[in-house]
C-alpha positions in Angstrom: 0.2 -0.5 -0.1 2.8 2.1 1.0 4.4 1.3 -2.1 1.5 2.2 -4.5 1.1 5.8 -2.3 4.6 6.3 -3.3 4.2 5.7 -6.5 0.9 7.7 -7.1 2.7 10.6 -5.9 5.5 10.4 -7.7 3.8 10.2 -11.2 1.5 13.0 -9.9 4.7 15.2 -9.3 6.5 14.1 -12.6 3.4 15.3 -14.4 3.3 19.0 -12.9 7.0 19.3 -13.1 7.4 17.8 -16.7 6.9 21.3 -18.0 10.2 22.5 -16.3 12.5 19.8 -16.7 13.4 16.2 -16.8 15.2 14.1 -14.5 15.4 10.6 -12.5 14.0 10.5 -9.0 14.6 7.8 -6.8 13.9 7.3 -2.9 13.4 4.5 -0.2 10.5 5.1 2.9 10.6 2.6 5.6 7.5 2.0 7.0 7.0 2.7 11.1 5.5 1.3 14.3 5.3 2.4 17.5 4.7 0.5 20.3 2.1 1.9 23.0 3.4 2.7 26.3 7.2 2.9 25.4 9.2 3.9 28.8 11.2 6.4 26.8 13.6 7.9 27.3 12.7 10.9 25.1 12.7 12.2 22.3 13.9 8.8 20.2 14.8 8.2 16.6 11.8 5.9 15.0 13.6 6.0 11.4 14.7 8.3 8.5 12.9 9.1 5.3 16.0 8.5 2.8 15.4 10.2 -0.5 18.1 10.4 -3.5 18.5 13.8 -5.3 20.8 15.7 -6.8 20.1 19.0 -5.3 18.9 20.0 -1.8 15.8 19.8 -0.7 14.0 20.5 3.4 11.4 17.8 4.7 8.0 19.0 6.4 6.0 16.5 8.5 2.1 17.6 9.1 -1.0 16.1 10.9 -1.9 13.4 13.7 0.6 13.8 16.0 2.1 16.9 14.9 0.3 19.8 14.5 -3.2 17.8 15.1 -4.3 15.8 18.1 -2.7 14.5 20.2 0.0 17.2 19.8 3.6 17.3 19.9 4.1 13.3 19.7 6.3 13.3 16.7 9.0 15.8 15.1 11.2 15.9 11.7 14.7 17.1 10.8 13.9 19.6 8.4 17.8 18.7 6.7 18.4 15.0 7.2 14.5 13.7 7.0 14.9 11.7 10.4 11.8 11.3 12.3 11.7 11.6 16.5 9.0 10.3 19.0 8.6 12.4 22.1 5.9 11.0 24.2 4.2 7.5 25.0 1.2 6.6 23.3 -2.0 4.6 24.4 -3.3 2.6 21.7 -7.0 2.0 23.5 -7.0 5.8 22.9 -5.0 6.0 19.6 -4.6 3.1 17.5 -3.3 5.1 14.2 -1.6 8.2 13.0 -2.3 9.6 10.1 0.1 12.4 8.3 1.8 13.9 5.4 5.6 14.5 4.3 6.4 16.9 1.9 9.9 18.0 0.5 10.7 21.5 -0.6 13.6 22.8 -2.8 15.8 25.2 -1.8 13.6 28.1 -3.8 11.0 26.7 -1.6 9.1 24.9 -4.4 7.2 21.8 -3.9 9.2 18.6 -4.9 7.4 16.0 -3.2 4.4 15.4 -1.4 2.6 11.7 0.0 1.0 10.4 3.1 2.4 8.6 5.8 0.2 6.0 8.5 1.9 5.1 11.4 0.7 2.0 13.2 0.5 2.0 17.5 1.5 -1.7 18.4 -0.7 -3.0 21.4 0.6 -4.5 24.4 -1.2 -6.1 27.0 -1.6 -3.4 29.4 -5.5 -3.8 30.3 -6.9 -6.8 32.7 -10.3 -7.9 32.2 -12.9 -5.6 33.7 -16.5 -6.4 35.2 -19.4 -4.4 35.2 -19.8 -4.3 38.7 -17.2 -5.0 41.5 -20.3 -6.4 43.6 -23.4 -8.4 42.9 -26.3 -9.7 45.2 -29.1 -12.1 44.7 -31.6 -13.8 46.5 -32.0 -17.5 45.4 -35.0 -20.0 46.2 -33.9 -23.1 48.7 -35.8 -25.2 46.3 -34.1 -24.5 43.4 -33.0 -27.6 41.4 -29.0 -28.1 40.4 -28.2 -26.6 37.1 -30.5 -23.9 37.0 -28.9 -20.4 36.3 -28.7 -18.2 39.4 -27.1 -14.9 37.6 -24.4 -14.1 35.1 -21.3 -11.5 35.3 -19.9 -9.8 32.3 -16.5 -8.5 32.0 -14.7 -6.5 28.9 -10.9 -6.1 27.9 -9.8 -3.0 26.3 -7.1 -4.4 24.7 -6.8 -5.3 20.9 -9.9 -6.8 19.8 -9.3 -10.9 18.3 -5.5 -10.7 19.7 -4.3 -13.3 23.0 -4.1 -9.7 25.1 -8.1 -9.2 25.0 -9.2 -12.6 25.0 -9.8 -13.9 28.5 -11.9 -16.4 30.7 -14.2 -17.0 34.1 -13.0 -19.3 36.9 -14.5 -19.3 40.7 -11.7 -18.2 43.0 -13.4 -18.9 46.1 -16.6 -19.7 47.8 -17.5 -19.3 51.5 -19.0 -21.0 53.5 -17.9 -24.3 52.1 -20.7 -26.6 52.2 -21.2 -30.6 51.6 -23.7 -30.9 49.5 -23.2 -27.2 47.4 -20.6 -26.6 44.9 -20.9 -23.3 42.4 -19.3 -23.1 38.9 -19.0 -20.7 35.8 -19.4 -20.7 32.2 -17.4 -19.2 29.2 -20.3 -16.5 29.2 -20.2 -15.9 32.8 -23.5 -17.9 33.8 -23.2 -19.2 37.4 -24.7 -22.1 38.6 -24.7 -24.8 41.5 -24.2 -28.4 41.6 -26.5 -30.3 44.9 -28.7 -29.0 47.1 -29.4 -25.6 48.9 -30.4 -26.0 52.5 -31.1 -23.1 54.2 -30.7 -24.3 57.7 -27.2 -24.8 56.9 -25.8 -21.8 55.1 -28.5 -19.0 54.5 -25.7 -16.8 52.6 -23.0 -17.4 49.8 -19.9 -15.4 49.3 -18.4 -16.1 45.6 -15.2 -15.0 43.7 -15.5 -15.0 40.1 -12.1 -13.8 38.3 -11.8 -13.0 34.8 -7.9 -13.8 33.2 -6.6 -12.5 29.8 -4.9 -14.8 27.8 -1.6 -12.3 27.2 1.6 -13.9 25.5 4.4 -11.7 27.5 1.9 -11.3 30.6 -1.3 -12.4 31.2 -3.7 -9.9 33.6 -7.2 -10.3 35.4 -9.6 -8.8 37.8 -12.5 -10.6 40.1 -15.9 -9.3 41.6 -18.0 -10.5 44.3 -21.0 -12.3 44.3 -23.6 -12.8 47.4 -26.0 -15.3 47.1 -29.0 -15.2 49.4 -30.9 -18.5 50.1 -34.4 -17.7 51.1 -36.0 -20.6 53.1 -38.3 -23.3 51.6 -40.6 -25.4 53.0 -38.3 -28.4 53.4 -39.8 -28.7 56.9 -43.3 -30.2 57.8 -45.3 -28.3 60.8 -46.3 -30.6 63.8 -49.3 -30.6 66.2 -47.4 -30.8 69.7 -50.1 -29.3 71.7 -54.1 -28.3 72.5 -55.3 -25.7 75.0 -58.5 -24.9 75.9 -62.0 -26.8 77.6 -63.4 -28.2 74.8 -66.9 -27.3 75.2 -69.5 -25.2 73.7 -72.4 -24.0 74.7 -75.6 -24.6 72.3 -76.6 -21.7 70.6 -73.8 -19.6 71.2 -71.3 -18.3 68.5 -67.9 -16.5 68.7 -66.8 -18.9 71.4 -63.3 -20.6 71.3 -62.9 -24.5 73.1 -59.8 -25.1 71.5 -56.4 -23.8 70.5 -53.6 -25.7 68.7 -49.8 -25.5 68.7 -47.7 -26.5 66.4 -43.7 -26.2 65.5 -42.0 -25.8 62.7 -37.9 -25.6 61.6 -38.6 -23.1 59.1 -37.8 -19.7 59.1 -40.6 -18.0 61.6 -43.2 -15.8 59.8 -42.0 -17.2 56.5 -44.3 -18.6 53.8 -42.4 -21.8 55.1 -43.3 -21.7 58.3 -47.0 -20.0 58.7 -49.4 -22.9 59.3 -52.7 -23.5 57.5 -55.2 -25.8 59.2 -57.8 -27.5 57.8 -60.9 -28.9 59.5 -62.1 -32.9 58.6 -65.9 -33.7 60.2 -67.4 -30.5 59.9 -71.2 -30.9 59.2 -73.2 -28.3 59.4 -70.0 -25.7 58.9 -70.6 -24.9 63.0 -66.4 -24.3 63.0 -63.9 -22.5 61.5 -60.2 -22.2 62.5 -57.8 -19.3 61.9 -54.0 -19.1 62.4 -52.5 -16.7 65.4 -50.2 -15.2 63.2 -47.5 -14.2 66.2 -47.7 -17.7 67.2 -48.7 -19.7 64.4 -51.0 -21.4 66.7 -54.7 -22.8 65.3 -57.7 -21.2 66.8 -61.0 -23.2 66.6 -63.8 -20.7 66.7 -67.8 -21.9 66.5 -69.7 -20.0 64.1 -73.0 -21.4 63.5 -75.0 -22.6 66.9 -75.0 -25.9 68.1 -78.2 -28.0 68.9 -77.7 -29.8 72.5 -80.6 -32.2 70.8 -78.8 -33.0 67.9 -75.9 -34.5 69.5 -73.9 -33.9 72.8 -70.4 -34.0 71.1 -68.7 -33.5 67.7 -65.9 -35.3 66.2 -63.2 -33.7 64.7 -59.9 -34.2 62.7 -57.4 -31.3 62.2 -54.9 -31.1 59.9 -51.9 -28.3 59.2 -49.5 -27.6 56.7 -47.6 -24.7 55.3 -48.5 -21.7 53.1 -45.6 -22.6 51.0 -45.7 -26.0 48.9 -43.4 -28.7 51.0 -40.1 -29.8 49.0 -37.2 -31.5 49.9 -33.7 -32.2 48.0 -30.8 -34.9 49.0 -27.7 -35.9 47.2 -27.1 -39.2 46.7 -24.2 -38.6 44.4 -21.1 -36.5 43.6 -19.8 -36.6 40.0 -16.6 -35.3 38.7 -18.2 -34.4 35.5 -21.9 -32.7 35.0 -24.2 -32.9 37.8 -24.7 -34.7 40.9 -27.4 -37.3 41.2 -29.9 -35.5 44.2 -33.4 -37.0 44.9 -35.3 -33.6 44.4 -39.3 -33.8 45.5 -41.1 -30.7 44.7 -44.9 -30.0 45.7 -47.6 -32.3 47.1 -47.7 -36.2 46.4 -47.2 -39.1 48.8 -43.3 -38.8 48.5 -43.6 -35.5 50.1 -45.1 -36.5 53.6 -48.8 -36.1 54.7 -49.7 -33.4 56.8 -49.8 -33.7 60.1 -53.0 -33.9 61.8 -55.0 -35.3 65.3 -57.9 -35.8 66.5 -60.4 -33.4 69.0 -63.6 -33.7 70.5 -65.6 -30.8 71.3 -68.9 -31.4 73.9 -72.0 -29.5 73.3 -73.9 -28.3 76.8 -77.5 -28.0 76.9 -79.6 -24.7 77.3 -82.7 -23.2 77.3 -83.7 -23.2 73.7 -86.4 -20.3 72.8 -90.3 -21.5 71.8 -90.5 -22.6 68.1 -93.5 -21.7 66.1 -94.4 -24.5 63.8 -94.3 -22.2 61.1 -92.4 -19.0 61.2 -94.4 -17.0 58.0 -97.5 -17.5 58.4 -100.7 -16.0 55.8 -103.6 -14.6 56.9 -106.9 -13.0 55.1 -108.7 -9.8 57.0 -111.6 -7.2 55.1 -110.8 -4.2 55.6 -113.3 -2.1 57.7 -113.8 -5.4 59.7 -114.9 -5.1 63.1 -113.1 -5.4 66.1 -113.1 -8.6 67.6 -112.7 -10.3 64.0 -110.4 -13.6 64.3 -107.8 -13.3 62.2 -105.9 -16.7 62.1 -103.6 -18.9 64.8 -100.0 -19.4 65.9 -98.7 -22.5 67.3 -95.3 -22.9 68.8 -93.4 -25.2 70.8 -90.6 -26.0 73.1 -87.7 -27.6 71.7 -86.0 -28.8 75.0 -86.5 -32.5 75.3 -85.2 -32.8 78.6 -87.3 -29.9 80.6 -90.2 -28.3 78.5 -90.8 -24.7 79.6 -94.2 -22.9 79.5 -94.4 -20.1 77.6 -96.9 -17.5 76.3 -97.4 -15.7 72.8 -97.3 -12.0 72.6 -97.9 -9.4 69.6 -94.3 -8.1 68.6 -94.9 -5.2 66.2 -97.9 -4.3 65.1 -97.5 -0.9 63.9 -101.3 0.3 63.8 -102.3 -2.1 66.7 -105.0 -3.6 64.9 -104.4 -6.8 66.4 -104.1 -8.9 69.9 -103.2 -12.3 70.6 -104.4 -14.5 73.2 -101.4 -15.4 75.4 -102.4 -19.5 76.0 -104.1 -20.3 72.7 -102.6 -18.1 69.9 -105.5 -17.1 68.4 -105.1 -13.6 66.7 -108.5 -11.1 67.1 -108.6 -7.2 65.5 -108.8 -4.4 68.1 -108.9 -1.8 65.6 -110.4 -1.0 62.3 -108.1 -2.1 59.3 -107.4 0.4 56.9 -106.4 -0.9 53.5 -104.7 2.6 52.7 -102.8 2.7 55.6 -99.2 3.6 55.1 -98.4 0.5 56.6 -100.2 -2.1 54.3 -97.6 -2.8 51.3 -98.9 -4.1 48.5 -102.2 -5.1 50.3 -99.8 -7.0 52.8 -99.7 -5.8 56.5 -97.0 -7.9 58.5 -97.1 -8.2 62.4 -94.4 -10.2 64.2 -95.5 -12.7 66.7 -93.6 -13.8 69.9 -93.6 -16.7 72.4 -91.8 -16.4 75.2 -90.8 -18.8 77.5 -90.4 -18.8 81.5 -86.9 -19.6 81.7 -83.7 -17.7 83.2 -83.5 -15.7 81.5 -86.7 -15.8 79.4 -86.6 -17.1 75.5 -88.1 -15.7 73.0 -89.3 -17.4 69.4 -90.8 -15.4 66.6 -92.6 -15.5 63.3 -93.9 -13.4 61.1 -97.7 -12.5 60.0 -98.6 -11.2 57.0 -101.9 -10.1 56.8 -103.6 -9.7 53.0 -106.6 -7.0 53.7 -109.0 -6.9 51.2 -110.2 -4.3 49.7 -113.5 -1.8 50.1 -115.1 1.2 48.3 -114.8 2.9 51.5 -112.8 6.2 49.4 -114.7 8.7 46.9 -112.8 10.2 44.0 -110.6 13.2 44.9 -109.4 16.1 42.6 -105.8 16.2 42.3 -105.6 20.1 42.0 -109.2 22.5 42.8 -108.1 25.1 40.4 -107.1 25.2 36.8 -106.2 28.1 34.2 -107.4 28.6 30.8 -106.9 31.2 28.2 -109.5 33.4 26.6 -110.2 32.4 23.1 -112.7 33.5 20.0 -112.3 29.6 20.1 -113.0 26.5 22.8 -110.5 25.8 24.9 -109.9 23.0 27.3 -108.0 22.5 30.4 -107.5 18.8 32.1 -108.5 17.9 35.2 -107.2 14.5 36.9 -108.6 12.8 39.0 -107.6 9.9 42.0 -109.1 7.2 44.5 -106.8 5.5 47.4 -109.4 2.1 46.9 -107.8 -0.2 44.3 -109.2 -2.0 41.5 -112.4 -2.3 40.4 -113.2 0.7 43.4 -111.3 3.0 41.9 -111.0 4.4 38.3 -111.4 5.2 35.6 -114.4 8.2 36.6 -117.3 9.7 35.2 -117.2 13.2 35.6 -119.8 15.7 35.5 -120.6 19.1 35.7 -123.5 20.9 37.6 -125.5 24.0 37.8 -126.2 26.7 35.1 -123.0 26.1 32.5 -125.3 25.5 29.3 -123.2 27.8 26.9 -120.1 28.0 29.4 -118.6 24.7 30.1 -118.9 21.4 29.3 -116.4 18.3 29.2 -114.9 16.4 26.6 -113.8 13.6 27.6 -116.0 12.9 30.8 -114.5 9.4 31.4 -111.2 8.2 32.4 -108.9 9.4 34.8 -108.5 13.2 33.3 -111.5 15.1 32.0 -111.2 18.1 30.0 -113.1 21.1 31.0 -114.3 22.4 28.0 -114.8 26.5 27.8 -117.0 28.3 25.2 -115.7 31.8 23.7 -118.4 33.5 25.8 -117.0 33.3 29.1 -115.6 36.5 30.1 -111.9 37.0 31.9 -111.6 36.4 35.6 -112.1 34.0 38.2 -114.9 31.4 37.8 -116.1 28.8 40.2 -117.8 25.5 38.5 -119.3 22.5 40.2 -118.2 19.0 39.2 -119.5 15.5 40.6 -116.5 12.7 40.2 -117.7 9.2 40.4 -115.7 5.7 40.4 -116.5 2.4 39.2 -118.9 1.7 41.7 -121.1 5.0 41.8 -119.5 6.2 44.6 -119.5 10.3 44.0 -118.2 13.6 45.4 -119.0 17.1 44.7 -116.0 19.7 44.3 -115.7 23.5 43.4 -113.2 24.1 41.0 -111.9 27.3 40.6 -111.3 28.3 37.0 -109.0 31.5 35.9 -110.0 32.4 33.2 -107.0 35.2 31.5 -105.9 36.7 28.4 -102.4 34.7 27.4 -101.4 36.9 24.7 -100.9 39.6 27.5 -99.8 37.4 30.2 -99.0 33.5 29.4 -98.9 32.6 33.2 -102.7 33.2 35.0 -101.8 31.5 37.9 -98.2 34.0 37.8 -100.5 37.1 37.0 -103.1 36.4 39.7 -100.3 36.2 42.4 -98.3 39.0 41.7 -101.9 40.9 41.5 -102.7 39.6 45.2 -99.2 40.6 46.3 -99.5 44.1 44.9 -103.5 44.3 46.5 -101.8 43.3 50.2 -98.6 45.7 49.5 -101.6 48.7 48.4 -103.3 47.8 52.2 -100.1 48.3 53.7 -99.7 51.3 51.7 -103.1 52.8 53.0 -102.8 52.0 56.2 -99.6 53.8 56.7 -101.0 56.9 54.5 -103.5 57.1 56.9 -101.4 56.9 59.9 -99.4 59.9 58.6 -102.3 62.1 57.8 -103.7 61.7 61.3 -100.3 62.8 62.2 -100.6 65.8 59.9 -104.0 66.5 61.0 -103.1 66.7 65.0 -99.9 69.1 63.7 -102.5 71.4 62.3 -104.5 71.9 65.1 -101.6 73.2 66.8 -99.3 74.9 64.6 -100.8 77.7 62.9 -99.4 79.9 60.6 -101.8 82.7 60.6 -104.4 84.1 63.5 -107.2 85.0 61.7 -109.2 82.5 59.1 -112.4 83.2 56.5 -115.3 81.4 58.0 -116.9 79.0 55.8 -120.5 79.8 53.9 -123.1 77.6 55.1 -125.0 79.0 52.4 -126.9 77.1 49.8 -124.2 75.4 47.6 -126.6 73.2 45.6 -125.6 75.5 42.0 -121.7 75.1 42.7 -118.6 72.8 41.7 -116.4 73.8 44.4 -117.4 74.4 48.3 -115.9 77.7 50.0 -113.1 76.3 52.4 -110.9 78.5 55.3 -108.2 80.2 53.4 -105.6 81.7 54.6 -105.2 85.4 52.4 -102.5 86.0 51.0 -100.7 82.9 52.0 -98.4 80.5 50.2 -99.2 79.2 46.6 -100.2 75.6 46.1 -99.6 74.2 42.9 -100.5 70.7 41.8 -100.1 70.6 38.3 -100.4 66.8 38.0 -103.0 66.4 40.0 -106.8 67.5 40.4 -107.6 67.9 44.3 -111.3 68.3 45.5 -111.1 68.5 49.0 -114.5 68.3 51.7 -113.7 69.9 55.1 -115.7 69.9 58.0 -115.4 72.0 61.0 -117.2 71.9 64.3 -120.7 73.3 62.9 -124.1 73.0 63.8 -125.9 69.9 62.5 -127.6 72.6 60.3 -124.4 74.3 58.6 -122.9 70.5 58.3 -126.5 69.5 56.0 -125.1 72.1 53.7 -121.9 71.5 53.8 -123.0 67.6 53.1 -125.3 68.8 50.3 -122.7 70.9 48.5 -120.6 67.5 48.4 -123.3 65.3 47.1 -123.4 67.9 44.4 -119.7 67.7 43.6 -120.3 63.8 43.7 -122.7 63.3 41.3 -120.9 65.1 38.6 -118.0 63.1 38.8 -119.8 59.9 39.3 -121.6 60.6 35.5 -118.3 61.0 34.0 -117.3 57.3 35.6 -120.3 55.9 35.2 -119.8 53.7 31.9 -116.7 52.2 33.7 -118.2 51.0 36.8 -121.1 49.9 34.5 -118.8 47.5 32.9 -116.9 46.5 36.0 -118.8 46.6 38.9 -118.7 42.8 39.3 -115.4 42.8 38.3 -113.6 45.2 40.4 -116.2 44.3 44.0 -114.2 40.9 43.7 -110.8 42.5 43.6 -111.2 45.0 45.6 -113.2 43.8 48.4 -110.7 42.6 50.8 -108.9 46.1 50.2 -111.6 48.6 51.1 -113.8 46.0 53.0 -116.6 47.7 51.7 -118.3 49.4 48.9 -115.1 50.7 46.9 -116.8 53.8 45.5 -117.2 55.1 49.2 -114.6 55.0 52.6 -116.1 56.0 55.9 -113.5 57.4 58.5 -114.9 58.8 62.3 -113.5 61.6 63.4 -114.3 60.8 67.0 -116.3 64.4 67.5 -119.3 64.4 69.1 -119.3 60.8 67.9 -120.3 62.1 64.6 -119.5 60.1 61.8 -118.9 62.1 58.3 -118.8 60.7 54.9 -116.5 62.1 52.2 -115.3 61.7 48.7 -113.0 62.9 46.7 -111.8 61.2 43.2 -109.0 61.8 41.2 -110.0 60.1 37.7 -111.2 56.6 38.9 -109.0 56.7 42.2 -111.0 57.2 45.0 -108.9 59.1 48.0 -110.6 60.3 51.6 -109.7 63.1 53.6 -110.3 64.0 57.2 -112.4 66.7 58.3 -110.4 69.3 59.8 -108.9 73.3 59.6 -106.1 74.2 57.4 -104.0 77.1 58.0 -101.9 76.8 55.0 -102.2 75.8 51.6 -99.1 74.1 51.9 -100.3 71.8 55.0 -102.8 70.9 51.8 -100.4 70.1 49.6 -99.0 67.6 52.0 -102.3 65.9 52.1 -102.9 66.0 48.6 -99.5 64.2 48.2 -100.5 61.5 51.1 -103.7 61.3 49.2 -102.0 61.0 46.1 -100.1 57.8 46.9 -103.3 55.9 48.2 -104.8 56.7 44.4 -101.9 55.1 43.3 -102.3 52.0 45.1 -105.3 50.9 42.9 -103.8 51.3 39.6 -102.9 48.2 39.1 -106.4 46.6 39.2 -107.4 49.0 37.2 -105.3 48.6 34.3 -106.1 44.6 34.0 -109.7 45.1 34.0 -109.4 47.6 31.3 -107.3 45.7 29.2 -109.8 42.9 29.8 -112.5 45.2 28.6 -111.0 46.4 25.6 -110.0 43.0 24.3 -114.2 42.2 24.4 -115.0 45.8 22.7 -112.7 45.4 19.8 -114.1 41.7 19.6 -117.5 42.7 19.5 -116.6 45.6 16.8 -115.3 43.2 14.9 -118.1 41.0 14.5 -120.5 44.0 14.0 -118.5 45.5 11.3 -116.7 42.7 9.7 -119.5 43.5 6.6 -118.8 46.7 6.4 -117.0 48.9 3.9 -115.6 52.1 5.5 -114.7 52.5 9.2 -116.9 54.6 11.1 -115.6 56.1 14.7 -117.8 55.0 17.4 -118.5 57.2 20.6 -118.3 55.6 23.8 -118.7 58.7 26.3 -119.1 62.3 26.2 -116.4 63.9 28.4 -116.5 67.4 27.3 -115.6 69.7 24.3 -113.9 67.8 22.0 -112.3 70.8 20.4 -109.9 71.0 23.0 -109.1 67.7 23.1 -105.3 66.8 23.2 -102.8 63.7 23.5 -102.3 62.0 26.2 -99.0 60.6 27.1 -98.5 56.7 26.5 -98.7 54.9 30.0 -96.7 51.8 30.3 -96.2 49.5 33.1 -94.1 46.0 32.7 -95.8 43.1 34.7 -92.7 42.6 36.1 -92.3 46.1 37.7 -92.5 45.9 41.4 -96.0 47.6 43.1 -93.2 50.0 44.9 -91.3 50.9 41.6 -94.8 51.9 39.8 -95.4 54.3 43.2 -92.2 56.0 42.3 -92.3 56.2 38.6 -95.8 58.0 38.4 -94.7 61.0 36.8 -95.1 63.3 33.0 -97.5 60.3 32.4 -100.3 61.8 34.0 -99.7 65.5 33.8 -102.0 65.8 30.1 -104.7 63.6 32.6 -104.6 65.5 35.4 -104.8 68.8 33.1 -108.0 67.6 31.8 -109.4 66.3 35.1 -108.6 70.0 36.3 -110.3 72.1 33.5 -113.9 69.9 33.8 -113.9 70.4 37.9 -113.0 73.8 37.4 -116.2 74.1 34.4 -118.7 72.4 36.6 
């Protein structure tokens, strides 16, 4: 290879230099090797490059070992071409050095350029090394010989494939040395053993394994330590060595331990090979169980089901014991020079493994007082519902199971939830002491359950129990009932239906389906479709008006038993409020709130009137004239002149006052008020005509009387004065009193205005319903007319001075208090109209 490189570079040089001159070139370069780990001294001459030239050249060397890593290893004499080594190399780090050799003429032109490779010679300077210096493993005592325990691995860094890196494993030492165990390792580092493990002889082995190479000059080696822990196996059977306990059991008792067995075991305590497991033989009836004490390994016999002395006074049992881990045995029969030894190895059960040790025990059963036993523990009986007291239901019978000493006993009622029955203590005859009701919550699926007892006279007394299931036959003693006594229904141009459901506590055939029937004057208003079943359809004809209605309904069951119910039906406009019930509830809440506000207003008014009696802004007053005022609209009251202006632009106030006057003056004043009231009443006549019935139903609970009038006793001379002030359609109540200034009247007007607002919610709902009916009627009357003609509903004065009213909108979800606080500019125009009308009259 080196010759080839020299030839290649020489040809290249000749080609490049042929243009200048042609001359013969010849040189000899020796191949170089460096032995790793050379001891020196440094530098030493590795060799010399000899090139025949007729002219002088300079030598240069570049590459690995010179100016590349590992640097500083080699150098060259530029004049002679001698190569020097300056330090030792390690084969495991560097196996080959690649360099570039150049020669230059005296004019520094390139003469020759070629590559040189210097090999590093390996020496055996690395022993085989194990991956770990210490290994620890656990193995079972019952492992069979020849099985692999573990594998150890070593590696040699010397040149692969040479004797320096080739090594073998061998066991150098084993501690402790036992007679029946020998370890060996194969060429792959797998450690095995011959013979048998015996935990009781040696529970731990320390094995030293060596790896040794095959170096020609010198052989190197290293070792590792393997610690083998032998887990105890079950190679010793447990043996029952004794028993403790009385061996006696009282009949009918459970949880007692009459016997305790003690065992011995040579295996390691608390290991699976030592822990005992007991088995009971001859345990017919499963009366006993045996458990292992985790600390002592004793077997504890316990009674888990009651024993009966009458079935036998003694119980013969056989109890065996074995370990949790399966039993095994290993015995060396012959040691051979080659291969595995001959051993006798038994693992698991079988006849050769030995039989578990067992003992026989006797348990004596002592007699005790047995409770009376019923001949039938669950007795069935029949009883008719509503049967009279003293009705015979059935009879229970019990006996005393004690054959040696039978005792007397009595019958008792144990658990009787409703207290319906009684039992004769001596005969066991059961009779009723209450009226059975099949609809009782304690009757489940028609069955009433009672517990019966038989109690003997032993010390202590023993009690036997039986169950009495009384099947109660049904009677038709319940009438059909409505699920709810009110329904909501929407007003419509077509018939609308609401479902009415009923139920009956009686069972079939005394219950449904039911027959529904309407009573009273329902022609053209209400009808039923369907009228038979568990749910009937109440159909409303279009002519039924909005509001609450009461419908009488008769409901009959399959046997003709019936009941009449008053059904409340709320008819409302579902296009305005989808939920009639919610609308009615909100109206009721508003009404209650209105009553509270009215009461608060009256109390505040009384306080203001009392203050007016004691506080005076002017000493002189104009007397109230008692003349005939039949032709006047307003009554003359005490006016303080000049006084303070009291402007009420948003409301109209008609005040009727009364001082302590003679009856004749009072009569004149009353006549004037009647005239004034009559004028206002005419203006509202049409409204009252349509809503008298509706408003009387909705306002009766607020005014406790006729809503058009309100009465107040002043307490002066025990005389009752009836006064009325009206604003629009809102009634106001003013008490008789002297007024010192218009400002006081303003305060009273504001208090009364709050009272008047309380009725707004009710009138708003009524007005919407009336307008709906009127529009519907006009549509029916005018559907054939070509042109629309205005209709006059009421004459309210000069129509030339009419003006538009502000739109008033009150959402359904606003609270009543918010409505009172928000009454403002919407009422300005209405107040002005009412004021003009009142002044003209």
